[in-house]
DSSP file (Angstrom, degrees, kcal/mol; ACC not computed):
  #  RESIDUE AA STRUCTURE BP1 BP2  ACC     N-H-->O    O-->H-N    N-H-->O    O-->H-N    TCO  KAPPA ALPHA  PHI   PSI    X-CA   Y-CA   Z-CA
    1    1 A X              0   0    0      0, 0.0     5,-0.0     0, 0.0     0, 0.0   0.000 360.0 360.0 360.0 142.6   68.2  120.0   99.4
    2    2 A X     >  -     0   0    0      1,-0.1     4,-2.3     4,-0.0     5,-0.2  -0.156 360.0-110.0 -70.2 165.4   69.3  118.5  102.8
    3    3 A X  H  > S+     0   0    0      1,-0.2     4,-2.6     2,-0.2     5,-0.1   0.937 121.6  52.7 -62.0 -44.7   71.6  120.2  105.3
    4    4 A X  H  > S+     0   0    0      1,-0.2     4,-2.2     2,-0.2    -1,-0.2   0.876 107.3  51.5 -57.9 -41.5   74.3  117.5  104.4
    5    5 A X  H  > S+     0   0    0      2,-0.2     4,-1.9     1,-0.2    -1,-0.2   0.888 110.0  48.8 -68.1 -36.4   73.9  118.3  100.7
    6    6 A X  H  X S+     0   0    0     -4,-2.3     4,-2.0     2,-0.2    -2,-0.2   0.893 109.6  53.1 -66.2 -38.0   74.4  122.0  101.3
    7    7 A X  H  X S+     0   0    0     -4,-2.6     4,-3.1     1,-0.2    -2,-0.2   0.933 109.2  48.0 -59.1 -45.3   77.4  121.2  103.4
    8    8 A X  H  X S+     0   0    0     -4,-2.2     4,-1.6     1,-0.2    -1,-0.2   0.889 111.8  49.9 -66.9 -36.8   79.0  119.1  100.6
    9    9 A X  H  < S+     0   0    0     -4,-1.9     4,-0.4     1,-0.2    -1,-0.2   0.912 114.0  44.8 -66.5 -37.3   78.3  121.9   98.0
   10   10 A X  H >< S+     0   0    0     -4,-2.0     3,-1.8     1,-0.2     4,-0.3   0.921 109.9  56.6 -70.5 -44.4   79.9  124.5  100.4
   11   11 A X  H >< S+     0   0    0     -4,-3.1     3,-1.5     1,-0.3    -1,-0.2   0.824  97.6  63.1 -60.9 -33.0   82.9  122.0  101.1
   12   12 A X  T 3< S+     0   0    0     -4,-1.6    -1,-0.3     1,-0.3    -2,-0.2   0.732  96.9  58.3 -69.2 -18.6   83.6  121.9   97.4
   13   13 A X  T <  S+     0   0    0     -3,-1.8    -1,-0.3    -4,-0.4    -2,-0.2   0.513  82.1 105.2 -84.9  -4.4   84.4  125.6   97.5
   14   14 A X  S <  S-     0   0    0     -3,-1.5     3,-0.4    -4,-0.3    53,-0.1  -0.458  76.9-129.0 -73.8 149.2   87.2  125.2  100.0
   15   15 A X  S    S+     0   0    0     51,-0.4     2,-0.4     1,-0.3    52,-0.1   0.908 109.8  24.0 -57.0 -43.8   90.8  125.5   98.7
   16   16 A X  S >  S-     0   0    0     51,-0.2     3,-2.8    50,-0.1    -1,-0.3  -0.914  81.6-157.6-126.2  96.4   91.5  122.2  100.4
   17   17 A X  G >  S+     0   0    0     -2,-0.4     3,-1.8    -3,-0.4     4,-0.2   0.764  87.8  63.2 -52.3 -33.2   88.1  120.3  100.8
   18   18 A X  G >  S+     0   0    0      1,-0.3     3,-2.0     2,-0.2    -1,-0.3   0.700  82.7  82.1 -68.1 -12.3   89.3  118.1  103.7
   19   19 A X  G X  S+     0   0    0     -3,-2.8     3,-2.3     1,-0.3    -1,-0.3   0.787  72.6  76.9 -60.7 -23.3   89.7  121.3  105.7
   20   20 A X  G <  S+     0   0    0     -3,-1.8     3,-0.4     1,-0.3    -1,-0.3   0.764  98.2  45.0 -58.2 -25.7   85.8  121.0  106.3
   21   21 A X  G <  S+     0   0    0     -3,-2.0    -1,-0.3    -4,-0.2    -2,-0.2   0.424 114.7  48.2 -96.6   0.3   86.7  118.4  108.9
   22   22 A X  S <  S+     0   0    0     -3,-2.3    -1,-0.2    -4,-0.2     2,-0.2  -0.302  77.2 161.4-135.8  45.8   89.6  120.4  110.5
   23   23 A X        -     0   0    0     -3,-0.4     2,-0.2     1,-0.0     3,-0.1  -0.501  24.5-154.1 -76.5 144.0   88.2  123.8  111.1
   24   24 A X        -     0   0    0     -2,-0.2     2,-0.1     1,-0.2    -2,-0.0  -0.478  44.3 -69.7 -97.1 172.5   89.6  126.2  113.5
   25   25 A X    >>  -     0   0    0     -2,-0.2     4,-1.7     1,-0.1     3,-0.9  -0.397  49.8-113.8 -60.9 142.0   87.6  129.0  115.2
   26   26 A X  H 3> S+     0   0    0      1,-0.3     4,-2.1     2,-0.2     5,-0.2   0.854 116.6  56.1 -39.7 -51.9   86.5  131.7  112.7
   27   27 A X  H 3> S+     0   0    0      1,-0.2     4,-2.2     2,-0.2    -1,-0.3   0.813 104.7  53.1 -61.7 -37.5   88.7  134.2  114.3
   28   28 A X  H <> S+     0   0    0     -3,-0.9     4,-2.5     2,-0.2     5,-0.2   0.926 110.7  45.8 -61.9 -46.6   91.8  132.0  113.8
   29   29 A X  H  X S+     0   0    0     -4,-1.7     4,-1.9     1,-0.2    -2,-0.2   0.854 114.6  47.9 -66.5 -35.3   91.2  131.6  110.1
   30   30 A X  H  X S+     0   0    0     -4,-2.1     4,-2.1    -5,-0.2    -1,-0.2   0.869 113.1  47.1 -73.6 -41.6   90.5  135.2  109.7
   31   31 A X  H  X S+     0   0    0     -4,-2.2     4,-2.6     2,-0.2     5,-0.2   0.915 115.4  45.8 -65.1 -46.7   93.6  136.4  111.7
   32   32 A X  H  X S+     0   0    0     -4,-2.5     4,-3.3    -5,-0.2     5,-0.3   0.926 112.0  51.3 -69.8 -38.9   95.9  133.9  109.8
   33   33 A X  H  X S+     0   0    0     -4,-1.9     4,-2.9    -5,-0.2     5,-0.2   0.950 113.1  47.0 -57.9 -51.0   94.3  134.9  106.4
   34   34 A X  H  X S+     0   0    0     -4,-2.1     4,-2.4     2,-0.2    -2,-0.2   0.952 115.7  43.1 -61.4 -56.5   95.0  138.6  107.2
   35   35 A X  H  X S+     0   0    0     -4,-2.6     4,-2.5     1,-0.2    -2,-0.2   0.936 116.2  47.2 -58.0 -48.7   98.6  138.0  108.4
   36   36 A X  H  X S+     0   0    0     -4,-3.3     4,-2.9    -5,-0.2     5,-0.2   0.923 108.9  53.3 -60.3 -45.3   99.5  135.7  105.6
   37   37 A X  H  X S+     0   0    0     -4,-2.9     4,-2.7    -5,-0.3    -1,-0.2   0.949 110.1  49.9 -55.9 -49.9   98.0  138.0  102.9
   38   38 A X  H  X S+     0   0    0     -4,-2.4     4,-3.0     1,-0.2    -2,-0.2   0.926 111.2  49.0 -48.0 -49.9  100.2  140.9  104.4
   39   39 A X  H  X S+     0   0    0     -4,-2.5     4,-2.3     1,-0.2    -1,-0.2   0.888 111.6  48.2 -65.4 -38.3  103.2  138.7  104.2
   40   40 A X  H  X S+     0   0    0     -4,-2.9     4,-2.2     2,-0.2    -1,-0.2   0.912 111.7  48.9 -66.4 -43.6  102.5  137.6  100.7
   41   41 A X  H  X S+     0   0    0     -4,-2.7     4,-1.8    -5,-0.2    -2,-0.2   0.961 113.0  49.5 -62.5 -48.6  101.9  141.3   99.5
   42   42 A X  H  < S+     0   0    0     -4,-3.0     4,-0.4     1,-0.2    -2,-0.2   0.919 111.7  48.1 -52.3 -46.0  105.2  142.2  101.3
   43   43 A X  H  < S+     0   0    0     -4,-2.3     3,-0.5     1,-0.2    -1,-0.2   0.840 113.2  46.6 -66.6 -33.9  107.0  139.4   99.6
   44   44 A X  H  < S+     0   0    0     -4,-2.2    -1,-0.2     1,-0.2    -2,-0.2   0.699 105.8  60.0 -83.3 -17.1  105.7  140.3   96.1
   45   45 A X  S  < S+     0   0    0     -4,-1.8    -1,-0.2    -5,-0.2    -2,-0.2   0.505 102.7  61.9 -91.7   3.5  106.4  143.9   96.5
   46   46 A X  S    S-     0   0    0     -3,-0.5     2,-0.5    -4,-0.4    -3,-0.0  -0.297 109.6 -55.3-100.3-167.7  110.2  143.2   97.0
   47   47 A X        -     0   0    0     -2,-0.1     2,-0.5     1,-0.0    -1,-0.1  -0.668  50.7-160.3 -75.1 123.0  112.7  141.6   94.6
   48   48 A X        -     0   0    0     -2,-0.5     2,-0.2    -4,-0.1    -4,-0.0  -0.902   8.6-159.3-104.6 126.0  111.6  138.2   93.5
   49   49 A X        -     0   0    0     -2,-0.5     0, 0.0     2,-0.1     0, 0.0  -0.430  27.2-117.5 -95.6 172.1  114.4  136.0   92.2
   50   50 A X        +     0   0    0     -2,-0.2     2,-0.1     4,-0.1    -1,-0.1   0.331  68.4 134.8 -93.0   8.1  114.1  133.0   90.0
   51   51 A X     >  -     0   0    0      1,-0.2     4,-2.0     2,-0.1     3,-0.3  -0.378  59.6-136.4 -57.7 129.8  115.5  130.9   92.6
   52   52 A X  H  > S+     0   0    0      1,-0.2     4,-2.2     2,-0.2     5,-0.2   0.804 103.6  56.1 -64.8 -28.3  113.3  127.7   92.9
   53   53 A X  H  > S+     0   0    0      2,-0.2     4,-2.7     1,-0.2    -1,-0.2   0.917 107.1  49.8 -68.4 -40.4  113.3  127.9   96.7
   54   54 A X  H  > S+     0   0    0     -3,-0.3     4,-2.2     1,-0.2    -2,-0.2   0.886 112.1  46.9 -62.2 -41.7  111.9  131.4   96.6
   55   55 A X  H  X S+     0   0    0     -4,-2.0     4,-2.0     2,-0.2    -1,-0.2   0.870 112.0  49.7 -71.0 -36.9  109.2  130.4   94.2
   56   56 A X  H  X S+     0   0    0     -4,-2.2     4,-2.7     2,-0.2     5,-0.2   0.903 111.0  51.8 -63.1 -42.5  108.3  127.3   96.3
   57   57 A X  H  X S+     0   0    0     -4,-2.7     4,-2.0     1,-0.2    -2,-0.2   0.916 109.9  47.2 -57.2 -46.2  108.1  129.6   99.4
   58   58 A X  H  X S+     0   0    0     -4,-2.2     4,-2.9     2,-0.2     5,-0.2   0.928 111.1  52.6 -66.9 -42.6  105.8  132.0   97.8
   59   59 A X  H  X S+     0   0    0     -4,-2.0     4,-2.1     1,-0.2    -2,-0.2   0.912 109.2  48.9 -53.9 -46.7  103.6  129.1   96.5
   60   60 A X  H  X S+     0   0    0     -4,-2.7     4,-1.8     2,-0.2    -1,-0.2   0.864 111.8  50.0 -66.2 -35.3  103.3  127.7  100.0
   61   61 A X  H  X S+     0   0    0     -4,-2.0     4,-2.3    -5,-0.2    -2,-0.2   0.925 110.4  48.2 -66.6 -45.4  102.4  131.1  101.3
   62   62 A X  H  X S+     0   0    0     -4,-2.9     4,-2.3     1,-0.2    -2,-0.2   0.875 110.4  53.7 -63.7 -37.7   99.8  131.6   98.6
   63   63 A X  H  X S+     0   0    0     -4,-2.1     4,-2.0    -5,-0.2    -1,-0.2   0.869 107.8  49.4 -59.1 -42.5   98.4  128.1   99.4
   64   64 A X  H  X S+     0   0    0     -4,-1.8     4,-2.3     2,-0.2     5,-0.3   0.911 111.1  50.6 -70.1 -40.9   98.1  129.0  103.2
   65   65 A X  H  X S+     0   0    0     -4,-2.3     4,-2.6     1,-0.2     5,-0.3   0.964 113.6  43.8 -56.2 -52.6   96.3  132.2  102.4
   66   66 A X  H  X S+     0   0    0     -4,-2.3     4,-2.1     1,-0.2   -51,-0.4   0.886 113.3  52.9 -60.1 -38.4   93.8  130.5  100.1
   67   67 A X  H  X S+     0   0    0     -4,-2.0     4,-1.7     1,-0.2   -52,-0.2   0.961 115.8  37.7 -66.6 -51.7   93.4  127.6  102.6
   68   68 A X  H  X S+     0   0    0     -4,-2.3     4,-2.0     2,-0.2    -2,-0.2   0.858 116.7  50.3 -72.8 -37.6   92.5  129.9  105.6
   69   69 A X  H  X S+     0   0    0     -4,-2.6     4,-2.1    -5,-0.3    -1,-0.2   0.911 111.9  46.7 -70.2 -41.2   90.5  132.4  103.7
   70   70 A X  H  X S+     0   0    0     -4,-2.1     4,-2.2    -5,-0.3    -1,-0.2   0.836 109.9  55.0 -73.3 -27.9   88.3  129.8  102.1
   71   71 A X  H  X S+     0   0    0     -4,-1.7     4,-2.2    -5,-0.2    -1,-0.2   0.893 107.3  51.4 -68.2 -39.5   87.8  128.1  105.5
   72   72 A X  H  X S+     0   0    0     -4,-2.0     4,-2.4     2,-0.2    -2,-0.2   0.909 110.5  46.3 -61.8 -41.1   86.6  131.4  106.8
   73   73 A X  H  X S+     0   0    0     -4,-2.1     4,-2.7     2,-0.2     5,-0.2   0.902 110.3  54.6 -67.7 -38.2   84.1  131.8  104.0
   74   74 A X  H  X S+     0   0    0     -4,-2.2     4,-2.6     2,-0.2    -2,-0.2   0.928 109.1  47.4 -63.6 -44.9   83.0  128.2  104.5
   75   75 A X  H  X S+     0   0    0     -4,-2.2     4,-2.4     2,-0.2     5,-0.2   0.939 112.4  50.0 -60.1 -49.9   82.3  128.9  108.2
   76   76 A X  H  X S+     0   0    0     -4,-2.4     4,-2.5     1,-0.2    -2,-0.2   0.924 112.7  47.1 -54.5 -44.7   80.4  132.1  107.3
   77   77 A X  H  X S+     0   0    0     -4,-2.7     4,-2.6     1,-0.2    -2,-0.2   0.903 110.0  52.4 -70.3 -36.2   78.3  130.2  104.7
   78   78 A X  H  X S+     0   0    0     -4,-2.6     4,-2.1    -5,-0.2    -1,-0.2   0.883 110.9  47.1 -65.1 -36.2   77.6  127.4  107.1
   79   79 A X  H  X S+     0   0    0     -4,-2.4     4,-2.7     2,-0.2     5,-0.2   0.913 111.3  51.3 -66.6 -42.0   76.3  129.9  109.8
   80   80 A X  H  X S+     0   0    0     -4,-2.5     4,-2.8    -5,-0.2    -2,-0.2   0.933 109.9  51.2 -60.8 -41.5   74.2  131.6  107.1
   81   81 A X  H  X S+     0   0    0     -4,-2.6     4,-1.8     2,-0.2    -1,-0.2   0.918 111.5  46.1 -57.0 -50.5   72.8  128.2  106.2
   82   82 A X  H  X S+     0   0    0     -4,-2.1     4,-0.8     1,-0.2    -1,-0.2   0.880 112.6  50.4 -60.8 -40.7   71.9  127.4  109.9
   83   83 A X  H >X S+     0   0    0     -4,-2.7     4,-1.4     1,-0.2     3,-0.8   0.919 109.7  50.7 -70.0 -42.8   70.3  130.9  110.4
   84   84 A X  H 3< S+     0   0    0     -4,-2.8    -1,-0.2     1,-0.3    -2,-0.2   0.863 107.7  53.6 -63.5 -32.5   68.2  130.5  107.2
   85   85 A X  H 3< S+     0   0    0     -4,-1.8    -1,-0.3     1,-0.2    -2,-0.2   0.712 104.4  54.3 -73.9 -18.7   66.9  127.2  108.4
   86   86 A X  H <<        0   0    0     -4,-0.8    -1,-0.2    -3,-0.8    -2,-0.2   0.826 360.0 360.0 -80.0 -34.0   65.8  128.6  111.7
   87   87 A X     <        0   0    0     -4,-1.4    -1,-0.2    -3,-0.0    -2,-0.2   0.460 360.0 360.0 -79.7 360.0   63.7  131.3  109.9
């Protein structure tokens, strides 16, 4: 399988596939994922109302966590692929 084909397979694992063209440094994705996950945990451990705005806000937060976490995994997988090709 070509390097481009491998990248396409990895890209499909992203929460938001176009993110593959808009990557930030790995450290940035990891830091954001960690901070957002903590915020999500704190939000879910409190009182959650049925207010549609609260549900929408939690949904947006969960989306951001998934976006940055999957981007970090994508970068790790790309680096592993590059390393494997060198060996």
